[in-house]
C-alpha positions, 0 to 999 in steps of 0.5 A, a space after each residue: 534636774 541633775 546638772 553636770 559638775 562644773 569643771 574647774 581649772 584643776 580638772 582641766 589641768 589633770 585632763 590635759 596631762 598625758 597618760 604616760 610619762 614623756 621619754 626623758 622622764 622615763 629615762 630619769 626614772 630608769 637612771 635613778 632606779 639604776 643608781 639606787 640598785 648600783 649603790 645598794 649593791 655596793 652596800 651589800 658588797 661592803 657588808 659581805 667583805 666586812 663579814 670576811 675580815 677586818 677593814 683596812 683603810 688605805 686612803 683618805 678617799 676610802 668610800 668604805 669609811 663611816 661617812 661613805 657608807 652613810 652617804 651610800 644609804 642616804 643616796 639610796 633613799 633619795 633616789 627612791 624618794 625622787 622616783 616616787 615623786 616623779 611617778 606620782 607626777 607632783 610638782 614637788 617631784 620636779 622641784 626636788 629632782 632639780 634641787 638634788 641634781 643642782 646640789 650634786 652637780 655643785 658638789 662635784 664641781 666644788 670637790 674637783 676644782 677647789 676642795 680636792 683637785 688631786 682626786 682627778 689624778 687617782 682616778 683611772 680612765 674609766 673613773 674619769 669617764 664616769 665622772 664626766 658622764 655624771 656631770 653631763 647627766 646632771 646637767 642635762 636633767 637640770 636643763 630638762 627639768 628647768 626648760 621642758 614643756 613636757 616636764 612642766 605639763 606632766 609634773 604639775 599635780 
């Protein structure tokens, strides 16, 4: 007589997870995808401008230097990695996304408050609004990933 396989705790946890991602996680994935696309566009524009003529660096805040370009490539890869980890619904997706947003928030705060507070003066109104929105998005993502039951329930494989 065949007996049904015993259902273990992992099977129960997997069965209790929702089939679709909760809305905040969908927003998070869309944000990461948009960020990766925007940074890829910046990298392509830099390559096109570089092909047209020599590069002139006029400021220490120039993002087109070697460090800026390396960080663009790194952020593109990090965005794509986080998207994959969240879509695979892994616990590590939650941990790494939390850590990356936390590091990014800490880095921006350090730069604006301690390292280069004069950077705020170089930004126009749109740049300041974008920076404030980035800080808010980072903080909201951290709070959601740390406290949300739906994130905890979905990202646990």
